[in-house]
C-alpha positions, 0 to 999 in steps of 0.5 A: 500500499505504501508503494501504490501511495508513493506512485499515485502521488507521483502520477497526480498532475497536481503534484507535478504542477506543485513541483514545477511551481516550487522549482520556479519559486526556488529560482525567483527567490534565489535571484532575489537573494543574488540581487540583494547580495550585489546591492549590499557588495556595492554599497560596501564598495561605496563605503570603503568596506570589505564585501565579504560575509557580513556579521552582527546586524550588518548580516540581517537582510541575509538572515531575514531572507533566509528566515522568510524563505524557509517560511514559504518552504514550510507553507509549500510543504503544507500545501503539498501535505494537504493536496497530495493526501486530501483524497488518500481514503475518501477519494477511493471510496468515492470512485469505488476503488476501495471495495476491491482494495479491502477484498484483498488480503489486507486489513483496513488498518493496513490500508491506512497505515500503507497510505500514510506511510507512502504519502508521508514519504513523499511529503518529507522527501519534498520539503527535505529537498526544497530546503536543502536547495534554498539553504544551499543556494543562500549559502553559495550566493552569500556565504551565510548558513543559519546557525542550526539548519538540521534542527530547523528542518527537523522541526518543520518535517515534524510539522509536515508529517502532523498535517499529513496525519490529520489530513489522512484521519479527515480522509476517513472521516469526511468527504475530500472537499470537506476534508481539505477545508477541515485541514486548512481551517486547522492550519489557519487556527494555528497560524492565528494562535501564533499571531495571537500570542504575539499580540499578547506578548507585545501588549502584555495581555494574558488573555491574548497569550492563553488564547495563543497557547490554547490554539498551539495546542489544538494545532501545533503547526505554528508553534513547530514553525516558530521553534524552527525560526529560533534555530534560523536566526543569528544572535544579533537578529535574536537580540533585536527581535527581544528588544521588539518584544516578539512583534514579529509573529513569523519568528521566535526569540526562544527555542521551542518547548519540549512538551510541545515537541513531545505533544506534536509527535503524540498528536501525530501518533494519535491521528494515525491510530485514530484513522486506522481504528475509524477506517476498520470500522467504517461502512463502505 
C-alpha cells in the first residue's frame, strides 16, 4: 500500500504542477537573494568596506531572507501535504476503488497505514529537498548558513508529518472537499494562535497569550515553525527581536518547549491510530 501510494502521488498532475511551481519559486527567490547580495556589496564598496560575509547587524538582510524563505518552504510543504493526501481514503471510496482494495488479503488498518507511509515519505522528501536547495543556494550566494539548519528542518518536517497524519484522518471521516477545508481551517487556527500570542506578548495581555497557547495545543504546526525559526536566526537577530518584544509573529526569540515537541509527536501518532481505527469500522 505504501508503494502504491508513492506511485499514486507521483502520477497526480497536481503534484507535478506543484513541483514545477516550486522550482520556479526557488529560482525566483534565489535570484532575489543574488540581487540583494549584489546591492549590499555595492554599498559596502562605496563605503570602503569589505564585501565579504557580514557579521552582526550587517547580516540581518541575509538572515531575514533565509528566514522568510524557509517560512515559504514550510507553507509549500503544508500545501503539498494536504493536496497530495486529501483523497487518500475518501477518494478511493467515492470512485469505488476501495471496495476492490479491501477485498484483498489486507486489513483496513493496513490500508490506512500504507497510505500514510507512502504520502508521508513523498511529503518529507519534498520538503527536505526544497529546504536543502534553498539553504544551499543561500550559502553559495551569500556565504551565510543559519546557525542550526538541521534542527530547524527537523521541526519543520515534524509539522509536515502532523499535517499529513491529520489529512489522512480527515479522509476517513469526511468527503474529500470537506477534508481539505477542515485541515486548512486547522492550519489557519494554528497560524492565528501564533499571531494572538505575539500580540499578547507585545501588549502584555495574558488573555491573548492564553488564547494563543490554546490554539497551539489544538494545532501545534505554527508552534513548530516558531521553534524552527529560532534556529534560523543569528544572535544579533534574536537580540533585536527581543528588544521588539516579539512583535514579529513569524519568528521566535526562544526555542520550542520540549512539551510541545512531545505533544506534536503524540498528536501525530494519535491521528494515525484513530484513522486506522475509524476506517476499520466504517461502512463503505
